[in-house]
PAZAPA-4460 file (N, C-alpha, C; in steps of 0.05 Angstrom, whole numbers, plus 32768, in hexadecimal, padded with zeros to 4 digits):
% residues 271
    n_x    n_y    n_z   ca_x   ca_y   ca_z    c_x    c_y    c_z   seq   type   mol
   82DE   83E5   7CEF   82C7   83E2   7CFC   82CF   83EE   7D23     1      X     A
   82BA   8403   7D29   82CD   83FE   7D41   82C0   83E9   7D5B     2      X     A
   82D4   83E6   7D6D   82C7   83D1   7D7C   82B1   83D8   7D9F     3      X     A
   82A7   83D1   7D9E   8299   83DA   7DBB   82A1   83C4   7DCE     4      X     A
   82A9   83DC   7DEE   82B8   83C8   7DFC   829E   83C3   7E10     5      X     A
   82B0   83A9   7E18   8294   8399   7E28   8282   839B   7E33     6      X     A
   8289   83C1   7E45   8276   83C5   7E56   8259   83D6   7E54     7      X     A
   826B   83DC   7E2C   8251   83E4   7E1D   823A   83D9   7E10     8      X     A
   824A   83B7   7E0A   8238   83A5   7DFC   8224   83A0   7E1F     9      X     A
   8232   839A   7E30   8222   8391   7E46   8204   83B4   7E4E    10      X     A
   8208   83C5   7E50   81F5   83DB   7E4D   81E5   83D2   7E38    11      X     A
   81EB   83D5   7E20   81E0   83CD   7E11   81CF   83B1   7E0D    12      X     A
   81D4   83A4   7E16   81C5   8382   7E19   81A9   8390   7E2A    13      X     A
   81BB   839C   7E43   81AD   839B   7E64   8196   83B1   7E4A    14      X     A
   8191   83CB   7E42   817C   83DA   7E33   8169   83D0   7E2A    15      X     A
   8174   83BC   7E0F   8168   83A5   7E04   8157   8393   7E0A    16      X     A
   8167   839B   7E28   814D   8375   7E37   8138   8389   7E50    17      X     A
   8144   839C   7E55   8132   83B0   7E69   811C   83BF   7E4D    18      X     A
   811B   83C2   7E3E   8100   83CA   7E2A   80F5   83B0   7E28    19      X     A
   8100   839A   7E16   80EE   8377   7E19   80E0   836A   7E37    20      X     A
   80EF   8373   7E44   80E7   836B   7E63   80CA   8387   7E6B    21      X     A
   80D4   8398   7E61   80C0   83B1   7E70   80CE   83BF   7E88    22      X     A
   80E6   83B9   7E8D   80F5   83BB   7EA8   80FB   83D1   7EAE    23      X     A
   80FB   83F0   7EB8   8106   83FD   7EC2   8124   8407   7EBE    24      X     A
   813C   840F   7EAF   8152   840E   7EB4   815C   842C   7EB8    25      X     A
   814F   8439   7EB8   814A   8454   7EAA   8160   8461   7E96    26      X     A
   8159   8448   7E7B   8160   8453   7E67   8145   8469   7E53    27      X     A
   8145   8471   7E48   8133   8480   7E3E   8122   8486   7E54    28      X     A
   8124   8493   7E66   810A   849A   7E7E   8106   84B7   7E70    29      X     A
   80E5   84C5   7E70   80E0   84DA   7E7A   80EC   84EE   7E7F    30      X     A
   80F8   8510   7E7A   80F7   8523   7E89   80DF   852D   7E99    31      X     A
   80E6   8537   7EA9   80DD   8541   7EBE   80E9   855F   7EC9    32      X     A
   80DD   8570   7EB1   80F1   858B   7EB2   80E6   859B   7ED2    33      X     A
   80FB   85AE   7ED3   80E8   85C1   7EE7   80D6   85D1   7ED1    34      X     A
   80D5   85E6   7EE7   80BB   85DA   7F12   80B4   85C5   7F0A    35      X     A
   80AD   85B8   7EFE   8098   859A   7EFD   80B4   8585   7F14    36      X     A
   80A9   8573   7F25   80BA   855B   7F2D   80AE   854A   7F2B    37      X     A
   80BD   852C   7F26   80BB   8517   7F3D   80AE   8509   7F4C    38      X     A
   8086   8506   7F54   807D   84FE   7F69   8080   84DD   7F68    39      X     A
   8080   84D7   7F81   8083   84B5   7F8C   806E   84B7   7F95    40      X     A
   805C   84A0   7F8D   8045   8492   7F99   8045   8477   7FA6    41      X     A
   8035   8472   7FC1   802C   8456   7FC8   8035   8441   7FB8    42      X     A
   8024   8444   7F9E   8022   8429   7F90   8040   8431   7F80    43      X     A
   8055   8444   7F80   806F   8443   7F65   8063   8451   7F54    44      X     A
   804F   845C   7F4E   804A   8466   7F38   8059   8484   7F42    45      X     A
   8059   848D   7F2D   8066   84A6   7F25   8060   84B8   7F13    46      X     A
   805C   84D5   7F23   8052   84EA   7F0E   805E   8500   7F12    47      X     A
   8067   850A   7EF1   806E   8527   7EF6   806C   8538   7EF1    48      X     A
   806D   8549   7F14   8050   855D   7F13   8053   8575   7F1E    49      X     A
   8051   858C   7F25   8051   85AA   7F2B   8052   85A9   7F46    50      X     A
   8064   85AA   7F5A   8066   85BE   7F72   8054   85C0   7F7B    51      X     A
   804F   85D7   7F6A   8039   85F2   7F75   8024   85EA   7F82    52      X     A
   8014   85D5   7F77   8003   85C9   7F76   8005   85BB   7F8A    53      X     A
   801A   85B7   7F9A   801B   85A2   7FB5   8009   85A4   7FD3    54      X     A
   7FFE   85BD   7FDA   7FEC   85BA   7FF1   7FD2   85C4   7FE2    55      X     A
   7FC2   85C7   7FCB   7FB2   85B9   7FB9   7FAA   859F   7FC0    56      X     A
   7FBD   8599   7FB4   7FBA   8576   7FB3   7FB7   8568   7FC4    57      X     A
   7FC8   8572   7FE0   7FBD   8564   7FFF   7FA6   856C   8005    58      X     A
   7FA7   8588   8004   7F86   8588   8018   7F75   8584   8001    59      X     A
   7F74   857E   7FE8   7F59   856E   7FE2   7F5C   854A   7FE1    60      X     A
   7F6D   8544   7FF1   7F74   8527   7FFA   7F65   852C   800B    61      X     A
   7F6E   8537   8025   7F68   853E   8032   7F4B   853D   8035    62      X     A
   7F39   854D   8021   7F19   8550   8029   7F0E   8532   8018    63      X     A
   7F1B   8526   8003   7F11   8511   7FFF   7F14   84F9   8011    64      X     A
   7F2C   84FB   801D   7F29   84E5   802A   7F12   84EE   804E    65      X     A
   7F0A   84FA   8050   7EFB   850A   8065   7EDB   84FD   8056    66      X     A
   7EDC   8506   803E   7EC0   84FC   8034   7EC0   84DC   8036    67      X     A
   7ECF   84CD   802A   7ECA   84B7   8030   7ED2   84AA   804A    68      X     A
   7EE0   84B3   8059   7EDB   84A7   806F   7EBC   84B0   8084    69      X     A
   7EAE   84C0   8077   7E99   84C9   8085   7E84   84B7   8078    70      X     A
   7E8D   84A2   805E   7E79   8496   8054   7E7B   8479   8067    71      X     A
   7E9A   8479   806D   7E9D   845A   807A   7E8F   8457   8092    72      X     A
   7E96   846D   80A0   7E81   8472   80BC   7E6E   8470   80BD    73      X     A
   7E62   8478   80A5   7E38   8467   809C   7E39   845E   8093    74      X     A
   7E55   843E   809D   7E48   842A   8088   7E49   841E   8075    75      X     A
   7E54   8433   805D   7E49   842E   8046   7E5D   8428   802E    76      X     A
   7E5A   8419   8016   7E7B   840A   8012   7E7D   8421   7FF6    77      X     A
   7EA3   8421   7FF6   7EA5   843E   7FE9   7EAA   842D   7FCE    78      X     A
   7E9C   8445   7FB5   7EA4   8437   7F98   7EB0   8454   7F8B    79      X     A
   7EBD   844A   7F7C   7ED5   845E   7F72   7ECC   845B   7F4E    80      X     A
   7EC2   847B   7F42   7EBB   8477   7F28   7EBA   848F   7F1D    81      X     A
   7EDE   847A   7F0E   7EEC   848F   7EEF   7EE4   848E   7ED6    82      X     A
   7ED6   84A9   7ED9   7ECB   84B7   7EBC   7EE4   84C6   7EBC    83      X     A
   7EE5   84CD   7E9D   7EEF   84E9   7E8C   7EEA   84FC   7E9A    84      X     A
   7F00   8513   7E9B   7EF4   8524   7EA6   7EF1   8536   7E8E    85      X     A
   7F0E   8537   7E85   7F1E   854D   7E72   7F0F   854D   7E5D    86      X     A
   7F13   855E   7E42   7F0C   8562   7E27   7F12   855C   7E16    87      X     A
   7F2A   854A   7E20   7F3C   853B   7E02   7F34   8523   7DED    88      X     A
   7F37   8521   7DD8   7F22   8511   7DBB   7F0A   8521   7DBA    89      X     A
   7F07   8533   7DCA   7EE8   853D   7DBA   7ED7   8540   7DCB    90      X     A
   7EDF   8543   7DE0   7ECD   8542   7E05   7EBA   8556   7E0F    91      X     A
   7EAC   8556   7E1F   7EAB   8570   7E2F   7EA9   8570   7E4D    92      X     A
   7EB7   858C   7E4F   7EC2   8586   7E71   7E9F   8580   7E80    93      X     A
   7E8C   8597   7E72   7E6F   8599   7E7C   7E6B   857F   7E8B    94      X     A
   7E6A   8579   7E6B   7E5C   8557   7E67   7E67   8544   7E6B    95      X     A
   7E80   854A   7E75   7E89   852B   7E81   7E8D   852A   7EA0    96      X     A
   7E85   8546   7EAD   7E78   854A   7EC5   7E5F   853F   7EC8    97      X     A
   7E42   8544   7EC0   7E2E   853C   7EBA   7E2C   8522   7EB9    98      X     A
   7E3D   8516   7EA3   7E49   84ED   7EA7   7E4F   84E6   7EBC    99      X     A
   7E62   84F0   7EC6   7E6B   84E8   7EE1   7E59   84E1   7EF9   100      X     A
   7E49   84FB   7EFB   7E32   8502   7F10   7E1D   84E8   7F0E   101      X     A
   7E17   84E8   7EF2   7DFB   84D5   7EE7   7E06   84B7   7EEF   102      X     A
   7E25   84B7   7EF0   7E32   8498   7EF1   7E34   848A   7F11   103      X     A
   7E36   84B1   7F1F   7E36   84A4   7F39   7E17   84A0   7F43   104      X     A
   7E07   84AE   7F39   7DE5   84A7   7F43   7DD5   8493   7F39   105      X     A
   7DEE   848D   7F22   7DD3   8468   7F10   7DE3   8453   7F27   106      X     A
   7DF5   844F   7F32   7E0B   8447   7F3F   7DF8   8443   7F53   107      X     A
   7DFF   8459   7F65   7DEA   845B   7F8B   7DD1   8456   7F81   108      X     A
   7DC1   8457   7F74   7DAF   8441   7F6A   7DB1   8422   7F62   109      X     A
   7DBB   841B   7F59   7DBC   83FD   7F49   7DC6   83F6   7F69   110      X     A
   7DDE   83F9   7F76   7DF1   83F2   7F93   7DD9   83F1   7FAB   111      X     A
   7DCA   840F   7FA8   7DBB   840B   7FBC   7DC6   841D   7FD8   112      X     A
   7DBF   8423   7FEC   7DCC   8439   8000   7DDA   842D   8014   113      X     A
   7DE4   8415   8015   7DFF   8410   801A   7E15   840F   800E   114      X     A
   7E0D   841E   7FEE   7E33   842B   7FDC   7E26   8445   7FDC   115      X     A
   7E44   844C   7FE1   7E48   846D   7FD7   7E5B   846C   7FC8   116      X     A
   7E5B   8485   7FAE   7E6F   8480   7F91   7E79   84A0   7F94   117      X     A
   7E95   8494   7F97   7EA7   84B3   7F90   7EA2   84B2   7F80   118      X     A
   7E94   84CC   7F76   7EA6   84E4   7F55   7EAD   84F7   7F61   119      X     A
   7EBB   84E9   7F45   7EE7   84FB   7F4A   7ED1   8517   7F35   120      X     A
   7EBE   851F   7F2B   7EB7   8530   7F21   7EAF   8552   7F36   121      X     A
   7EAC   853E   7F4F   7EA3   8558   7F64   7EC3   8561   7F6E   122      X     A
   7ED0   8558   7F69   7EF1   855E   7F79   7F04   8576   7F6D   123      X     A
   7EF8   8583   7F5B   7F0A   8590   7F49   7F21   85A0   7F54   124      X     A
   7F45   85A3   7F4A   7F4F   85B2   7F62   7F4F   85CA   7F48   125      X     A
   7F51   85E2   7F66   7F61   85FB   7F54   7F6C   85FE   7F4F   126      X     A
   7F65   8616   7F37   7F86   8617   7F2E   7FA2   8633   7F45   127      X     A
   7FB5   862D   7F46   7FCC   8639   7F4A   7FDA   8649   7F3F   128      X     A
   7FDA   8668   7F44   7FEE   867C   7F38   7FDF   867F   7F1F   129      X     A
   7FC3   8678   7F17   7FB9   867D   7EFA   7FC2   8663   7EE7   130      X     A
   7FC3   8653   7EF2   7FC2   8632   7EE0   7FB4   8623   7EED   131      X     A
   7FA9   860E   7EDC   7F9A   85FD   7EE7   7FA8   85E3   7EE9   132      X     A
   7FA5   85D4   7EF3   7FB3   85BC   7EFA   7FAF   859D   7EE4   133      X     A
   7FC9   8598   7ED9   7FC6   8588   7EBF   7FC2   8567   7ECE   134      X     A
   7FC6   855F   7EC2   7FBF   853D   7EC7   7FCA   8535   7EDE   135      X     A
   7FE8   853E   7ED7   7FF8   8525   7EE9   7FE8   8538   7F08   136      X     A
   7FEB   854F   7F0B   7FE4   8554   7F29   7FCB   8546   7F2B   137      X     A
   7FB7   8545   7F2A   7F9E   853E   7F27   7FAD   8515   7F2D   138      X     A
   7FBC   850E   7F26   7FC2   84F6   7F2B   7FD0   84EE   7F42   139      X     A
   7FDB   84FF   7F48   7FF2   8507   7F5E   7FD6   8502   7F7A   140      X     A
   7FC2   851B   7F7B   7FA5   8513   7F84   7F9F   84FC   7F8D   141      X     A
   7F9F   84F3   7F73   7F83   84DE   7F6D   7F9D   84C1   7F7E   142      X     A
   7FAA   84BC   7F6D   7FC2   84AF   7F7D   7FC6   84A4   7F9B   143      X     A
   7FC5   84C1   7FA6   7FB9   84BA   7FBF   7FA6   84B5   7FD9   144      X     A
   7F93   84BA   7FC5   7F7B   84B7   7FCE   7F73   849D   7FC1   145      X     A
   7F7C   848C   7FB5   7F76   846E   7FAA   7F7D   8460   7FB9   146      X     A
   7F9A   845D   7FB6   7FAC   8447   7FCA   7FB6   844E   7FE2   147      X     A
   7FAD   846C   7FEA   7FB4   8472   8012   7FC2   8475   8010   148      X     A
   7FD4   8479   802B   7FEC   847F   802C   7FFF   845C   802F   149      X     A
   7FFE   8446   802F   7FFF   8429   8031   8005   841F   8013   150      X     A
   7FF2   8426   7FFD   7FF3   841D   7FEB   7FE5   8404   7FE7   151      X     A
   7FC7   8404   7FF4   7FB0   83F1   7FFC   7F93   83F0   7FF2   152      X     A
   7F90   840F   7FF2   7F81   8411   7FE7   7F64   840C   7FF4   153      X     A
   7F65   8413   8010   7F55   8404   8030   7F3A   8411   8021   154      X     A
   7F3F   8432   8021   7F1F   843D   8018   7F18   843A   8009   155      X     A
   7F15   8423   7FF1   7F05   8420   7FDB   7F00   83FB   7FDD   156      X     A
   7EE8   83FC   7FDC   7ED9   83D9   7FD8   7ECA   83DA   7FB7   157      X     A
   7ED0   83EC   7FA3   7ECB   83EA   7F86   7ED0   83FE   7F71   158      X     A
   7EE9   83FA   7F57   7EE6   8408   7F4B   7ED9   8409   7F2E   159      X     A
   7EC5   841A   7F25   7EAE   8420   7F0B   7EC0   842E   7EFA   160      X     A
   7ED1   8423   7EE2   7ED1   8435   7ECE   7EBC   843A   7EBB   161      X     A
   7EBA   8452   7EBC   7EA4   8454   7EA0   7E9E   8454   7E83   162      X     A
   7E8F   843A   7E78   7E95   843B   7E5D   7E86   843B   7E4E   163      X     A
   7E86   8436   7E2E   7E63   8447   7E23   7E51   8442   7E24   164      X     A
   7E4F   8427   7E3C   7E2E   842C   7E48   7E28   843B   7E53   165      X     A
   7E3D   8442   7E6A   7E33   8459   7E76   7E36   847A   7E68   166      X     A
   7E42   847B   7E54   7E3D   8490   7E4F   7E1B   848A   7E39   167      X     A
   7E1D   8482   7E28   7E00   8480   7E22   7DE7   847D   7E29   168      X     A
   7DE5   8477   7E47   7DD3   8474   7E58   7DCC   8493   7E5E   169      X     A
   7DE3   84A1   7E68   7DE7   84BC   7E72   7DDA   84CE   7E57   170      X     A
   7DD7   84CA   7E2E   7DCF   84D6   7E20   7DB0   84CE   7E1B   171      X     A
   7DB1   84B1   7E23   7D94   84AC   7E23   7D90   8493   7E07   172      X     A
   7DAE   848F   7DFA   7DA9   847C   7DE3   7DA7   845B   7DE0   173      X     A
   7DA4   8455   7DD4   7D97   8442   7DD8   7DB2   8432   7DC1   174      X     A
   7DA6   841A   7DB3   7DBF   8403   7DA5   7DBE   8416   7D87   175      X     A
   7DAA   841F   7D7C   7DB2   8437   7D5F   7D9F   8445   7D68   176      X     A
   7DB6   8446   7D4D   7DC1   846B   7D53   7DD2   847A   7D61   177      X     A
   7DE3   8472   7D6C   7DEA   8487   7D83   7DEF   8498   7D78   178      X     A
   7DFF   84A0   7D5A   7E0E   84B5   7D59   7DFC   84CB   7D5A   179      X     A
   7DE7   84C1   7D49   7DCA   84DD   7D48   7DC2   84D6   7D66   180      X     A
   7DB7   84C3   7D75   7DB5   84D0   7D95   7DC2   84E0   7DA0   181      X     A
   7DE5   84E5   7D9D   7DF3   84FC   7DAA   7DEF   8507   7DA3   182      X     A
   7DEE   850F   7D7D   7DE1   852E   7D76   7DCB   8534   7D7D   183      X     A
   7DBE   852E   7D85   7DA0   8532   7D8B   7DA6   853E   7DA5   184      X     A
   7DAB   852D   7DB7   7DBA   853F   7DD7   7DBA   8554   7DD6   185      X     A
   7DDB   8557   7DBF   7DE7   8570   7DC2   7DCD   858B   7DA8   186      X     A
   7DC3   857E   7DA1   7DB5   859B   7D9A   7D9F   859E   7DAB   187      X     A
   7D8C   858B   7DBA   7D80   8598   7DD9   7D8D   85A0   7DE8   188      X     A
   7DA0   859A   7DF0   7DB4   85A2   7E02   7DC1   85BD   7E01   189      X     A
   7DC4   85CD   7DE6   7DD1   85DD   7DE1   7DB7   85FE   7DE3   190      X     A
   7D9B   85EB   7DE0   7D89   8603   7DD2   7D8C   860D   7DEF   191      X     A
   7D9A   8604   7E02   7D8A   8615   7E1B   7DAE   8616   7E22   192      X     A
   7DC8   860D   7E28   7DD9   8619   7E2C   7DEA   862D   7E18   193      X     A
   7DEE   8646   7E23   7DFF   8653   7E03   7E14   864C   7E01   194      X     A
   7E24   8646   7E1A   7E46   863C   7E0F   7E43   861F   7E06   195      X     A
   7E30   860B   7E0F   7E31   85F5   7E00   7E27   85FD   7DD5   196      X     A
   7E19   860A   7DDD   7E14   8614   7DC1   7E28   861B   7DA8   197      X     A
   7E34   8636   7DB7   7E47   8641   7DB1   7E5B   8638   7DB2   198      X     A
   7E64   8623   7DC1   7E8A   8615   7DB3   7E80   8601   7DA6   199      X     A
   7E6E   85F8   7DA9   7E6C   85D3   7D9F   7E63   85D1   7D93   200      X     A
   7E49   85D2   7D93   7E22   85CF   7D7C   7E32   85E8   7D5B   201      X     A
   7E33   85F8   7D5D   7E31   8606   7D4F   7E50   8612   7D3D   202      X     A
   7E60   85F5   7D45   7E7F   85FC   7D3E   7E7E   85D6   7D30   203      X     A
   7E7E   85DC   7D15   7E7A   85C6   7D05   7E91   85AB   7D13   204      X     A
   7EA0   85B2   7D21   7EC2   85AA   7D18   7EC0   859C   7D2B   205      X     A
   7EB9   85AB   7D4C   7EB1   85A2   7D67   7EA3   8595   7D64   206      X     A
   7E85   85A2   7D61   7E6D   8584   7D63   7E6F   856E   7D58   207      X     A
   7E7C   8567   7D43   7E8C   854F   7D33   7EA0   853F   7D40   208      X     A
   7EA7   8547   7D54   7EC3   854E   7D60   7EB2   8538   7D81   209      X     A
   7E9C   854D   7D86   7E8F   8544   7DA2   7E7D   8530   7D94   210      X     A
   7E70   8524   7D83   7E54   8512   7D7C   7E77   84F6   7D77   211      X     A
   7E89   84FA   7D6D   7E99   84E2   7D68   7EA5   84DD   7D82   212      X     A
   7EAA   84F0   7D97   7EBD   84E8   7DBA   7E9F   84D0   7DC9   213      X     A
   7E84   84E3   7DC6   7E6E   84D5   7DD1   7E65   84C2   7DC9   214      X     A
   7E62   84B3   7DAF   7E5C   84A5   7DA2   7E6C   848B   7D9E   215      X     A
   7E86   8491   7D9C   7E97   847F   7D9B   7EAC   847D   7DAF   216      X     A
   7EBD   848C   7DB4   7EC7   8482   7DCE   7EC9   8491   7DE2   217      X     A
   7EB4   84A2   7DEB   7EAF   84A7   7E05   7EB1   848A   7E18   218      X     A
   7EC7   8491   7E29   7ED4   8478   7E3D   7EE9   847F   7E48   219      X     A
   7EE8   846D   7E63   7F02   846B   7E70   7F19   8461   7E58   220      X     A
   7F03   8450   7E47   7F2A   8444   7E3D   7F39   8454   7E2E   221      X     A
   7F2D   8478   7E29   7F3A   8487   7E15   7F47   84A1   7E23   222      X     A
   7F44   8490   7E44   7F55   84A5   7E52   7F60   84A8   7E69   223      X     A
   7F70   84BC   7E5B   7F99   84C3   7E70   7F99   84B4   7E90   224      X     A
   7F81   84C2   7EA3   7F7B   84CA   7EC3   7F7A   84A5   7EBF   225      X     A
   7F64   849E   7EAB   7F55   8489   7EBD   7F66   8471   7EB1   226      X     A
   7F78   8471   7EA6   7F89   845A   7E9E   7F9D   8455   7EB4   227      X     A
   7FA6   8474   7EC9   7FB9   8473   7ED5   7FAB   8462   7EF1   228      X     A
   7F8C   8469   7EF3   7F7E   8460   7F0F   7F73   843C   7F08   229      X     A
   7F77   8434   7EE9   7F6E   8416   7EE9   7F91   8410   7EF4   230      X     A
   7FAB   8416   7EE8   7FC3   8405   7EF7   7FBF   840B   7F16   231      X     A
   7FB2   8428   7F1D   7FB7   842C   7F3E   7FB0   8416   7F4A   232      X     A
   7F94   840C   7F40   7F7E   83FB   7F50   7F8E   83D9   7F45   233      X     A
   7F9B   83D6   7F35   7FA7   83BE   7F24   7FC2   83B7   7F40   234      X     A
   7FD3   83D8   7F4A   7FE6   83CF   7F63   7FD0   83CB   7F7B   235      X     A
   7FBD   83D9   7F7C   7FB6   83CF   7F9A   7FB0   83B8   7F9D   236      X     A
   7FAA   83AB   7F87   7F9B   838D   7F90   7FAE   837C   7F8F   237      X     A
   7FC5   838B   7F83   7FDF   8375   7F87   7FE4   836B   7FA3   238      X     A
   7FDB   8381   7FB4   7FF1   8388   7FC8   7FCE   837E   7FDD   239      X     A
   7FBF   8378   7FD4   7FA7   8364   7FDD   7F98   8346   7FE0   240      X     A
   7F9A   8337   7FFA   7F9E   831D   7FED   7F82   8314   7FE3   241      X     A
   7F83   8307   7FCA   7F72   82F7   7FC5   7F56   82F9   7FD2   242      X     A
   7F42   82FF   7FCE   7F21   8303   7FCF   7F20   831F   7FE6   243      X     A
   7F37   832A   7FE5   7F36   834C   7FF7   7F3B   835F   7FE3   244      X     A
   7F3F   8357   7FC4   7F3F   836C   7FB5   7F35   8381   7FA8   245      X     A
   7F36   839B   7FA6   7F1C   83AD   7F96   7F13   839E   7F81   246      X     A
   7EF4   83A4   7F7E   7EEC   839A   7F6B   7EEA   83AC   7F58   247      X     A
   7EE9   83A5   7F38   7EE5   83B0   7F24   7EE3   83B8   7F08   248      X     A
   7ED1   83B7   7F05   7EBB   83C6   7EEE   7EC8   83CF   7ED9   249      X     A
   7EBF   83C8   7EBD   7EBC   83E2   7EA9   7EA0   83E0   7E9B   250      X     A
   7E95   83F9   7E99   7E83   8402   7E8C   7E6C   83E6   7E9E   251      X     A
   7E69   83E9   7EAB   7E58   83D2   7EBA   7E58   83B3   7EBC   252      X     A
   7E79   83AE   7EB4   7E6F   8393   7EB9   7E90   8388   7EC6   253      X     A
   7E8E   836F   7ED6   7EA9   8363   7EE3   7EC2   8366   7ED8   254      X     A
   7ED0   836F   7EDC   7EE6   8369   7ED2   7EFA   834C   7EDF   255      X     A
   7F00   8345   7EC2   7F0C   831F   7EC7   7F1E   8326   7EDD   256      X     A
   7F2A   830C   7EE4   7F4C   8307   7EF5   7F5B   8318   7EEA   257      X     A
   7F59   8313   7ED2   7F78   8316   7EBF   7F7A   8338   7EBE   258      X     A
   7F5E   834B   7EAF   7F5B   835D   7EB4   7F5C   8372   7EC3   259      X     A
   7F55   8366   7EDC   7F63   836E   7EF8   7F81   836B   7EFF   260      X     A
   7F91   835A   7EF2   7FA2   8360   7EFD   7FC7   8362   7EE4   261      X     A
   7FB5   8378   7ECF   7FBD   8377   7EC3   7FBF   839A   7EB3   262      X     A
   7FD2   83A5   7EBF   7FDC   83C0   7EB0   7FD7   83C0   7E93   263      X     A
   7FCC   83E6   7E8F   7FC5   83EC   7E76   7FD5   8403   7E73   264      X     A
   7FEB   8410   7E54   7FF0   8420   7E53   7FE6   8440   7E65   265      X     A
   8006   8441   7E6F   7FFD   845D   7E86   7FF4   8473   7E71   266      X     A
   7FE3   8488   7E8B   7FE2   849D   7E80   7FFA   84B9   7E7E   267      X     A
   7FEA   84C2   7EA0   8002   84D0   7EA6   8017   84D3   7EB0   268      X     A
   8018   84B4   7EB8   8031   84A1   7EC8   8044   84AE   7EB8   269      X     A
   805D   84BB   7ECA   807A   84CA   7EC3   8083   84A7   7EC6   270      X     A
   809A   84A2   7EA9   80A3   8491   7EA0   80C4   8494   7E9A   271      X     A
***
């Protein structure tokens, strides 16, 4: 049997301890291949993003901050509504954008004129050299917006994470026959939306995926970006004194103190 040197034993034990305690010891880190580079953020979350989008990201951050600043100057409280936009898992981008807009409208009605809800669906980034931005590029933008330059998230008073109840409200579904309700909505909408009919309603596999997603899974719980946004707010709240933390809600329910301080599995974060 080959003998292992004390140095190798120490390195091996260190790697094992790092995995056990979740420490970043640089062991097994994912590669970030060129032209993408690792982007560090104010809350310590990193992303592997394409620098070709740097100017677009910077312009969008400036625009969103200006919109938030205008609402602050008008005396309003600021709520961030985290709603999945991508089609992953069977979703539909246009439908998700409509859901995000409905969540904004419903929250502003519920909380009244003193509140302005930031709907992320309104801030889509442009393509660069024929390439659409990916999740990492969007999260570089949203982390800068949510955390601010100091990581304290001082622009925000509350974060609302869209859940199944929010989705059902959009489709007009109650507690009975949710899958049938979503199917009926799809048939009705496809009658006047040629793209939705051709791409989803008339394609059995896509139709089933649509119904499955919106009846069973439509929620920020299944969104990579929303997972990162949750972790961003957890880290923001760790920097704020107790009593001044950003309120966190999921599906209209306030998160418990344990939930507010617990990170979840990362989405686009580069580790």
